[in-house]
NUNU-288525 format. One record per residue (C-alpha): x, y, z; residue number from 1; residue in three letters. Coordinates in nm, 2 decimals. Layout:
N
{{X; Y; Z}; NUM; 'ALA'} ...
This chain:
368
{{-0.48; 2.60; 1.70}; 1; 'MET'} {{-0.16; 2.57; 1.90}; 2; 'VAL'} {{-0.03; 2.27; 2.08}; 3; 'ASN'} {{-0.03; 2.37; 2.44}; 4; 'GLY'} {{0.26; 2.14; 2.53}; 5; 'SER'} {{0.50; 2.33; 2.29}; 6; 'GLY'} {{0.60; 2.00; 2.11}; 7; 'ALA'} {{0.50; 1.97; 1.75}; 8; 'ARG'} {{0.26; 1.70; 1.66}; 9; 'ARG'} {{0.16; 1.55; 1.33}; 10; 'ILE'} {{-0.16; 1.36; 1.25}; 11; 'VAL'} {{-0.17; 1.10; 1.00}; 12; 'PHE'} {{-0.52; 1.00; 0.88}; 13; 'SER'} {{-0.66; 0.74; 0.63}; 14; 'GLY'} {{-0.60; 0.36; 0.61}; 15; 'GLY'} {{-0.83; 0.07; 0.55}; 16; 'GLY'} {{-0.54; -0.14; 0.39}; 17; 'THR'} {{-0.18; -0.18; 0.47}; 18; 'ALA'} {{-0.11; -0.01; 0.13}; 19; 'GLY'} {{-0.22; 0.32; 0.29}; 20; 'HIS'} {{-0.07; 0.24; 0.63}; 21; 'ILE'} {{0.28; 0.14; 0.54}; 22; 'HIS'} {{0.37; 0.47; 0.36}; 23; 'PRO'} {{0.25; 0.66; 0.65}; 24; 'ALA'} {{0.48; 0.45; 0.88}; 25; 'LEU'} {{0.77; 0.51; 0.65}; 26; 'ALA'} {{0.73; 0.89; 0.65}; 27; 'VAL'} {{0.67; 0.88; 1.03}; 28; 'ALA'} {{1.00; 0.70; 1.09}; 29; 'GLU'} {{1.20; 0.96; 0.90}; 30; 'VAL'} {{1.00; 1.25; 1.06}; 31; 'LEU'} {{1.11; 1.12; 1.41}; 32; 'ARG'} {{1.47; 1.08; 1.29}; 33; 'GLU'} {{1.48; 1.44; 1.19}; 34; 'LYS'} {{1.31; 1.56; 1.50}; 35; 'ASP'} {{1.30; 1.31; 1.79}; 36; 'PRO'} {{1.07; 1.54; 1.99}; 37; 'SER'} {{0.80; 1.53; 1.73}; 38; 'LEU'} {{0.48; 1.35; 1.83}; 39; 'GLU'} {{0.31; 1.12; 1.57}; 40; 'ILE'} {{-0.05; 1.02; 1.58}; 41; 'VAL'} {{-0.25; 0.80; 1.35}; 42; 'PHE'} {{-0.63; 0.82; 1.29}; 43; 'ILE'} {{-0.79; 0.55; 1.09}; 44; 'GLY'} {{-1.08; 0.31; 1.04}; 45; 'GLY'} {{-1.20; 0.04; 1.28}; 46; 'SER'} {{-1.09; -0.27; 1.09}; 47; 'ARG'} {{-0.91; -0.52; 1.30}; 48; 'THR'} {{-0.61; -0.52; 1.06}; 49; 'LEU'} {{-0.54; -0.15; 1.12}; 50; 'GLU'} {{-0.52; -0.18; 1.50}; 51; 'LYS'} {{-0.32; -0.50; 1.45}; 52; 'THR'} {{-0.06; -0.32; 1.23}; 53; 'LEU'} {{-0.05; -0.02; 1.46}; 54; 'MET'} {{0.00; -0.23; 1.76}; 55; 'ASP'} {{0.27; -0.42; 1.58}; 56; 'PHE'} {{0.46; -0.10; 1.50}; 57; 'HIS'} {{0.39; 0.06; 1.84}; 58; 'GLY'} {{0.20; 0.35; 1.70}; 59; 'ALA'} {{-0.04; 0.58; 1.88}; 60; 'ARG'} {{-0.38; 0.51; 1.70}; 61; 'PHE'} {{-0.73; 0.62; 1.72}; 62; 'PHE'} {{-1.01; 0.45; 1.52}; 63; 'PRO'} {{-1.30; 0.63; 1.37}; 64; 'LEU'} {{-1.65; 0.48; 1.32}; 65; 'PRO'} {{-1.65; 0.51; 0.95}; 66; 'ILE'} {{-1.69; 0.30; 0.63}; 67; 'GLU'} {{-1.66; 0.37; 0.27}; 68; 'GLY'} {{-1.91; 0.52; 0.04}; 69; 'LEU'} {{-1.83; 0.46; -0.32}; 70; 'LYS'} {{-1.95; 0.14; -0.49}; 71; 'GLY'} {{-2.12; -0.01; -0.19}; 72; 'ARG'} {{-2.48; -0.01; -0.29}; 73; 'GLY'} {{-2.73; -0.04; -0.02}; 74; 'ILE'} {{-2.44; -0.04; 0.24}; 75; 'LYS'} {{-2.38; 0.32; 0.15}; 76; 'SER'} {{-2.69; 0.40; 0.37}; 77; 'VAL'} {{-2.52; 0.26; 0.67}; 78; 'ARG'} {{-2.20; 0.44; 0.58}; 79; 'SER'} {{-2.38; 0.77; 0.55}; 80; 'LEU'} {{-2.54; 0.72; 0.89}; 81; 'ALA'} {{-2.20; 0.68; 1.06}; 82; 'LYS'} {{-2.05; 1.00; 0.89}; 83; 'LEU'} {{-2.18; 1.24; 1.16}; 84; 'PRO'} {{-2.02; 1.03; 1.43}; 85; 'PHE'} {{-1.70; 1.01; 1.24}; 86; 'ALA'} {{-1.70; 1.39; 1.20}; 87; 'PHE'} {{-1.77; 1.44; 1.57}; 88; 'ALA'} {{-1.50; 1.21; 1.68}; 89; 'ARG'} {{-1.25; 1.37; 1.44}; 90; 'SER'} {{-1.34; 1.71; 1.57}; 91; 'PHE'} {{-1.28; 1.61; 1.92}; 92; 'ARG'} {{-0.94; 1.45; 1.83}; 93; 'LEU'} {{-0.82; 1.75; 1.65}; 94; 'LEU'} {{-0.92; 1.99; 1.93}; 95; 'HIS'} {{-0.75; 1.77; 2.18}; 96; 'ARG'} {{-0.43; 1.70; 1.99}; 97; 'LEU'} {{-0.38; 2.03; 1.82}; 98; 'LYS'} {{-0.16; 1.91; 1.54}; 99; 'PRO'} {{0.09; 2.13; 1.37}; 100; 'SER'} {{0.02; 1.93; 1.04}; 101; 'LEU'} {{-0.24; 1.69; 0.91}; 102; 'SER'} {{-0.15; 1.43; 0.65}; 103; 'ILE'} {{-0.41; 1.23; 0.46}; 104; 'GLY'} {{-0.30; 0.89; 0.32}; 105; 'MET'} {{-0.61; 0.83; 0.12}; 106; 'GLY'} {{-0.90; 0.59; 0.21}; 107; 'GLY'} {{-1.24; 0.70; 0.35}; 108; 'TYR'} {{-1.12; 0.76; 0.72}; 109; 'SER'} {{-0.90; 1.05; 0.60}; 110; 'SER'} {{-1.19; 1.25; 0.46}; 111; 'GLY'} {{-1.34; 1.38; 0.79}; 112; 'PRO'} {{-1.00; 1.46; 0.94}; 113; 'VAL'} {{-0.87; 1.64; 0.64}; 114; 'MET'} {{-1.18; 1.85; 0.59}; 115; 'LEU'} {{-1.19; 1.95; 0.94}; 116; 'LEU'} {{-0.82; 2.03; 0.94}; 117; 'SER'} {{-0.86; 2.26; 0.67}; 118; 'SER'} {{-1.16; 2.43; 0.83}; 119; 'TRP'} {{-0.95; 2.46; 1.15}; 120; 'LEU'} {{-0.66; 2.62; 0.96}; 121; 'LYS'} {{-0.42; 2.34; 1.02}; 122; 'ILE'} {{-0.17; 2.29; 0.74}; 123; 'PRO'} {{-0.27; 2.00; 0.53}; 124; 'THR'} {{-0.09; 1.75; 0.30}; 125; 'LEU'} {{-0.24; 1.45; 0.12}; 126; 'ILE'} {{-0.04; 1.17; -0.03}; 127; 'MET'} {{-0.17; 0.99; -0.34}; 128; 'GLU'} {{-0.01; 0.65; -0.41}; 129; 'GLN'} {{-0.21; 0.56; -0.72}; 130; 'ASN'} {{-0.17; 0.68; -1.08}; 131; 'SER'} {{-0.53; 0.78; -1.07}; 132; 'ILE'} {{-0.63; 0.98; -0.76}; 133; 'PRO'} {{-0.88; 0.80; -0.54}; 134; 'GLY'} {{-1.22; 0.93; -0.45}; 135; 'PHE'} {{-1.15; 1.07; -0.12}; 136; 'THR'} {{-0.83; 1.25; -0.24}; 137; 'ASN'} {{-1.03; 1.39; -0.54}; 138; 'ARG'} {{-1.28; 1.55; -0.30}; 139; 'MET'} {{-1.01; 1.70; -0.09}; 140; 'LEU'} {{-0.81; 1.87; -0.36}; 141; 'ILE'} {{-0.97; 2.21; -0.32}; 142; 'PRO'} {{-0.92; 2.20; 0.06}; 143; 'ARG'} {{-0.56; 2.10; 0.10}; 144; 'VAL'} {{-0.23; 2.29; 0.08}; 145; 'ASP'} {{-0.01; 2.03; -0.10}; 146; 'LYS'} {{-0.04; 1.68; -0.25}; 147; 'ALA'} {{0.25; 1.43; -0.29}; 148; 'VAL'} {{0.20; 1.21; -0.60}; 149; 'VAL'} {{0.37; 0.89; -0.68}; 150; 'SER'} {{0.36; 0.92; -1.06}; 151; 'PHE'} {{0.44; 1.23; -1.27}; 152; 'SER'} {{0.13; 1.16; -1.48}; 153; 'SER'} {{-0.08; 1.24; -1.18}; 154; 'THR'} {{0.03; 1.60; -1.13}; 155; 'LEU'} {{-0.23; 1.74; -1.35}; 156; 'SER'} {{-0.50; 1.62; -1.14}; 157; 'ALA'} {{-0.40; 1.82; -0.84}; 158; 'PHE'} {{-0.42; 2.17; -1.01}; 159; 'LYS'} {{-0.09; 2.31; -0.92}; 160; 'GLY'} {{-0.09; 2.17; -0.56}; 161; 'LYS'} {{0.08; 1.84; -0.67}; 162; 'GLY'} {{0.45; 1.76; -0.60}; 163; 'VAL'} {{0.60; 1.46; -0.77}; 164; 'PHE'} {{0.81; 1.27; -0.51}; 165; 'ILE'} {{0.71; 0.91; -0.51}; 166; 'GLY'} {{0.55; 0.66; -0.29}; 167; 'ASN'} {{0.75; 0.60; 0.04}; 168; 'PRO'} {{0.83; 0.25; 0.13}; 169; 'VAL'} {{1.01; 0.12; 0.44}; 170; 'ARG'} {{1.40; 0.13; 0.42}; 171; 'LYS'} {{1.42; -0.23; 0.45}; 172; 'GLU'} {{1.31; -0.27; 0.09}; 173; 'PHE'} {{1.60; -0.08; -0.06}; 174; 'TYR'} {{1.86; -0.29; 0.14}; 175; 'ASP'} {{1.77; -0.63; 0.02}; 176; 'LEU'} {{2.06; -0.87; -0.08}; 177; 'SER'} {{2.06; -0.97; -0.44}; 178; 'SER'} {{1.91; -1.31; -0.51}; 179; 'LYS'} {{2.15; -1.56; -0.65}; 180; 'GLN'} {{2.04; -1.73; -0.98}; 181; 'GLU'} {{1.98; -2.10; -0.97}; 182; 'GLY'} {{1.81; -2.33; -0.73}; 183; 'GLY'} {{1.44; -2.36; -0.68}; 184; 'LYS'} {{1.22; -2.09; -0.81}; 185; 'LEU'} {{1.08; -1.90; -0.50}; 186; 'THR'} {{0.73; -1.75; -0.56}; 187; 'ILE'} {{0.58; -1.50; -0.31}; 188; 'LEU'} {{0.21; -1.48; -0.37}; 189; 'LEU'} {{0.04; -1.19; -0.20}; 190; 'ILE'} {{-0.32; -1.08; -0.24}; 191; 'GLY'} {{-0.30; -0.75; -0.04}; 192; 'GLY'} {{-0.33; -0.71; 0.33}; 193; 'SER'} {{-0.66; -0.90; 0.35}; 194; 'GLN'} {{-0.58; -1.17; 0.09}; 195; 'GLY'} {{-0.75; -1.21; -0.23}; 196; 'SER'} {{-1.02; -1.46; -0.29}; 197; 'ARG'} {{-0.96; -1.44; -0.67}; 198; 'PHE'} {{-0.59; -1.52; -0.64}; 199; 'LEU'} {{-0.65; -1.79; -0.38}; 200; 'ASN'} {{-0.89; -1.95; -0.61}; 201; 'ASN'} {{-0.67; -1.91; -0.91}; 202; 'GLY'} {{-0.38; -2.07; -0.73}; 203; 'MET'} {{-0.60; -2.36; -0.59}; 204; 'ILE'} {{-0.71; -2.43; -0.95}; 205; 'GLU'} {{-0.37; -2.40; -1.09}; 206; 'THR'} {{-0.19; -2.63; -0.84}; 207; 'LEU'} {{-0.27; -2.96; -1.03}; 208; 'PRO'} {{-0.09; -2.81; -1.34}; 209; 'ARG'} {{0.22; -2.70; -1.11}; 210; 'LEU'} {{0.25; -3.04; -0.94}; 211; 'LYS'} {{0.50; -3.17; -1.18}; 212; 'ARG'} {{0.72; -2.87; -1.09}; 213; 'HIS'} {{0.70; -2.91; -0.72}; 214; 'GLN'} {{1.06; -3.00; -0.68}; 215; 'GLN'} {{1.15; -2.68; -0.85}; 216; 'ASP'} {{0.93; -2.45; -0.66}; 217; 'LEU'} {{0.90; -2.29; -0.31}; 218; 'ILE'} {{0.59; -2.09; -0.22}; 219; 'PHE'} {{0.52; -1.82; 0.03}; 220; 'PHE'} {{0.14; -1.75; 0.01}; 221; 'HIS'} {{-0.04; -1.49; 0.20}; 222; 'GLN'} {{-0.39; -1.60; 0.19}; 223; 'SER'} {{-0.59; -1.37; 0.42}; 224; 'GLY'} {{-0.79; -1.51; 0.72}; 225; 'GLU'} {{-1.10; -1.62; 0.54}; 226; 'GLN'} {{-0.93; -1.86; 0.29}; 227; 'ASP'} {{-0.64; -1.97; 0.51}; 228; 'LEU'} {{-0.76; -2.33; 0.58}; 229; 'ASN'} {{-0.88; -2.39; 0.23}; 230; 'ARG'} {{-0.55; -2.27; 0.09}; 231; 'VAL'} {{-0.36; -2.49; 0.32}; 232; 'ARG'} {{-0.58; -2.79; 0.23}; 233; 'GLU'} {{-0.53; -2.74; -0.14}; 234; 'ALA'} {{-0.14; -2.73; -0.12}; 235; 'TYR'} {{-0.15; -3.04; 0.10}; 236; 'ALA'} {{-0.39; -3.24; -0.11}; 237; 'SER'} {{-0.15; -3.21; -0.41}; 238; 'HIS'} {{0.15; -3.30; -0.19}; 239; 'GLY'} {{0.32; -2.96; -0.22}; 240; 'ILE'} {{0.54; -2.93; 0.09}; 241; 'GLN'} {{0.77; -2.65; 0.00}; 242; 'ASN'} {{0.52; -2.39; 0.12}; 243; 'VAL'} {{0.46; -2.13; 0.40}; 244; 'MET'} {{0.10; -2.01; 0.42}; 245; 'ILE'} {{0.00; -1.73; 0.65}; 246; 'LYS'} {{-0.30; -1.49; 0.67}; 247; 'PRO'} {{-0.06; -1.19; 0.67}; 248; 'PHE'} {{0.31; -1.15; 0.65}; 249; 'PHE'} {{0.44; -0.89; 0.88}; 250; 'PHE'} {{0.80; -0.91; 0.76}; 251; 'ASP'} {{0.74; -0.84; 0.39}; 252; 'MET'} {{1.09; -0.72; 0.32}; 253; 'PRO'} {{1.24; -1.05; 0.44}; 254; 'ALA'} {{1.02; -1.24; 0.21}; 255; 'LEU'} {{1.08; -1.01; -0.09}; 256; 'MET'} {{1.45; -1.09; -0.04}; 257; 'GLU'} {{1.39; -1.46; -0.07}; 258; 'LYS'} {{1.16; -1.43; -0.36}; 259; 'ALA'} {{1.25; -1.48; -0.73}; 260; 'ASP'} {{0.91; -1.39; -0.86}; 261; 'LEU'} {{0.62; -1.20; -0.69}; 262; 'VAL'} {{0.27; -1.28; -0.79}; 263; 'ILE'} {{0.03; -1.01; -0.65}; 264; 'CYS'} {{-0.23; -0.75; -0.71}; 265; 'ARG'} {{-0.13; -0.40; -0.83}; 266; 'ALA'} {{-0.20; -0.17; -0.53}; 267; 'GLY'} {{0.01; 0.14; -0.54}; 268; 'ALA'} {{0.23; 0.05; -0.22}; 269; 'THR'} {{0.28; -0.31; -0.35}; 270; 'THR'} {{0.41; -0.15; -0.68}; 271; 'ILE'} {{0.63; 0.08; -0.48}; 272; 'ALA'} {{0.78; -0.20; -0.28}; 273; 'GLU'} {{0.84; -0.41; -0.59}; 274; 'LEU'} {{1.04; -0.11; -0.76}; 275; 'ILE'} {{1.24; -0.04; -0.43}; 276; 'ALA'} {{1.32; -0.42; -0.40}; 277; 'ALA'} {{1.38; -0.47; -0.77}; 278; 'GLY'} {{1.16; -0.77; -0.78}; 279; 'LYS'} {{1.01; -0.89; -1.10}; 280; 'PRO'} {{0.63; -0.96; -1.07}; 281; 'ALA'} {{0.34; -1.12; -1.23}; 282; 'LEU'} {{0.06; -0.87; -1.16}; 283; 'LEU'} {{-0.31; -0.96; -1.16}; 284; 'ILE'} {{-0.49; -0.62; -1.10}; 285; 'PRO'} {{-0.80; -0.62; -0.90}; 286; 'PHE'} {{-1.07; -0.56; -1.16}; 287; 'ALA'} {{-1.30; -0.40; -0.90}; 288; 'GLY'} {{-1.07; -0.13; -0.79}; 289; 'ALA'} {{-1.21; 0.22; -0.83}; 290; 'ALA'} {{-1.15; 0.37; -1.17}; 291; 'ASP'} {{-0.96; 0.06; -1.25}; 292; 'ASN'} {{-0.66; 0.22; -1.10}; 293; 'HIS'} {{-0.48; -0.10; -1.03}; 294; 'GLN'} {{-0.45; -0.17; -1.40}; 295; 'LEU'} {{-0.30; 0.17; -1.46}; 296; 'HIS'} {{-0.05; 0.10; -1.18}; 297; 'ASN'} {{0.05; -0.22; -1.33}; 298; 'ALA'} {{0.11; -0.07; -1.66}; 299; 'LYS'} {{0.37; 0.16; -1.52}; 300; 'GLU'} {{0.59; -0.15; -1.45}; 301; 'LEU'} {{0.49; -0.32; -1.78}; 302; 'GLU'} {{0.61; -0.02; -1.97}; 303; 'LYS'} {{0.96; -0.08; -1.85}; 304; 'VAL'} {{0.94; -0.45; -1.89}; 305; 'LYS'} {{0.97; -0.50; -1.52}; 306; 'GLY'} {{0.65; -0.69; -1.48}; 307; 'ALA'} {{0.39; -0.90; -1.68}; 308; 'GLU'} {{0.01; -0.86; -1.64}; 309; 'ILE'} {{-0.28; -1.10; -1.65}; 310; 'ILE'} {{-0.61; -0.94; -1.61}; 311; 'THR'} {{-0.89; -1.10; -1.42}; 312; 'GLU'} {{-1.08; -1.12; -1.75}; 313; 'GLU'} {{-0.82; -1.32; -1.93}; 314; 'GLU'} {{-0.71; -1.53; -1.63}; 315; 'PHE'} {{-0.74; -1.90; -1.67}; 316; 'THR'} {{-0.54; -2.17; -1.47}; 317; 'PRO'} {{-0.38; -2.28; -1.80}; 318; 'ASP'} {{-0.25; -1.94; -1.88}; 319; 'LEU'} {{-0.14; -1.88; -1.51}; 320; 'PHE'} {{0.05; -2.22; -1.52}; 321; 'ALA'} {{0.20; -2.15; -1.86}; 322; 'ASP'} {{0.33; -1.82; -1.75}; 323; 'THR'} {{0.49; -1.98; -1.45}; 324; 'ILE'} {{0.63; -2.25; -1.66}; 325; 'ASP'} {{0.80; -1.99; -1.88}; 326; 'ARG'} {{0.98; -1.83; -1.57}; 327; 'PHE'} {{1.08; -2.17; -1.45}; 328; 'ILE'} {{1.24; -2.24; -1.80}; 329; 'ALA'} {{1.39; -1.90; -1.84}; 330; 'ASN'} {{1.52; -1.78; -1.52}; 331; 'ARG'} {{1.74; -1.52; -1.69}; 332; 'ALA'} {{1.42; -1.34; -1.79}; 333; 'ARG'} {{1.36; -1.26; -1.42}; 334; 'LEU'} {{1.71; -1.10; -1.39}; 335; 'THR'} {{1.65; -0.88; -1.69}; 336; 'VAL'} {{1.30; -0.77; -1.54}; 337; 'MET'} {{1.47; -0.68; -1.21}; 338; 'SER'} {{1.73; -0.47; -1.39}; 339; 'GLN'} {{1.45; -0.30; -1.59}; 340; 'ASN'} {{1.29; -0.19; -1.26}; 341; 'LEU'} {{1.59; 0.02; -1.17}; 342; 'SER'} {{1.48; 0.29; -1.42}; 343; 'SER'} {{1.17; 0.35; -1.18}; 344; 'LEU'} {{1.37; 0.34; -0.86}; 345; 'LYS'} {{1.38; 0.66; -0.66}; 346; 'ARG'} {{1.56; 0.69; -0.33}; 347; 'THR'} {{1.51; 0.93; -0.04}; 348; 'GLY'} {{1.13; 0.96; -0.10}; 349; 'ILE'} {{1.03; 0.95; 0.26}; 350; 'ALA'} {{1.31; 1.21; 0.33}; 351; 'GLU'} {{1.17; 1.44; 0.07}; 352; 'GLU'} {{0.82; 1.41; 0.21}; 353; 'ILE'} {{0.95; 1.48; 0.55}; 354; 'ALA'} {{1.12; 1.79; 0.44}; 355; 'ASP'} {{0.80; 1.91; 0.28}; 356; 'LEU'} {{0.62; 1.85; 0.61}; 357; 'CYS'} {{0.86; 2.05; 0.80}; 358; 'PHE'} {{0.83; 2.34; 0.54}; 359; 'ALA'} {{0.45; 2.35; 0.57}; 360; 'LEU'} {{0.49; 2.36; 0.96}; 361; 'MET'} {{0.76; 2.63; 0.94}; 362; 'ASP'} {{0.54; 2.83; 0.71}; 363; 'LYS'} {{0.25; 2.82; 0.94}; 364; 'ARG'} {{0.47; 2.92; 1.24}; 365; 'LYS'} {{0.58; 3.23; 1.05}; 366; 'ARG'} {{0.22; 3.33; 1.00}; 367; 'ARG'} {{0.13; 3.30; 1.37}; 368; 'MET'} 
């Protein structure tokens, strides 16, 4: 396949969550900086969030009629029925776009695009953000040329194709100003791009225990759309006014800069952003994550004492409140945790991945 226009074109596929999309956007930004003539196209799922994020960043985006298969029970039947349509649309897009490289970001929507790219002899690269490879990427291992991993412990899963570089995040996370000690404790609570019912409920149940500290706390709470009104009503009913609640925060680096403590899930991209920003965290991994990968992600930060973990199983409002109380009483602990995260910090990740992309395209060109 040769792009008839002469310009090189790269297709990113995958998504479903901001955790898959933001690393792709970070790499795409560097690719364009290195070669302004390069064309970047994104192929993903049909969720509203994906289109909203792509529109926000001005990206060229094509949705696929596809849903996940693993762990969906009876819904898997509907997902299987959509697969032929997803493959047909993927084939038409690849035939039309004629990319010089296909990059899979993980998530079910990358499967058809990456498989077809391999069959069409388009160079392929997958990016694995988690410490334990996801289902789609595990299925793609025999078909792809290279795999970028975020943790060195993941290399063995990719059978010689893995390259340990890290999980790319937007440059803004590396350039945050240091937070001055003292003043009110600013907490950023994020439950992923779609919000977390578990975290929302946990905070609602814990608010009565935090009310006595309301003069010492500022909250930024990303609730997701479904729980937005319920979360707002809970803060208001307890008279907590130092709070901003939104379904989704588009300018996450700015909020990370303001935060003293981040309370969140342990998705791979969130972990990478915490490391880049040097932000201490209280991690509550999603228990339903495939292969419990969020707990494994969280433990990477816990190992260096840059985060604390409360599992869903052990979570109680009392434990949650007591943990926040300890951070209020010992702000120096947050400074130490931030410093500890520096041992995991890697710079130039997106640049290294971009160089690998160009090497794969150049290798293909030499073969033609």
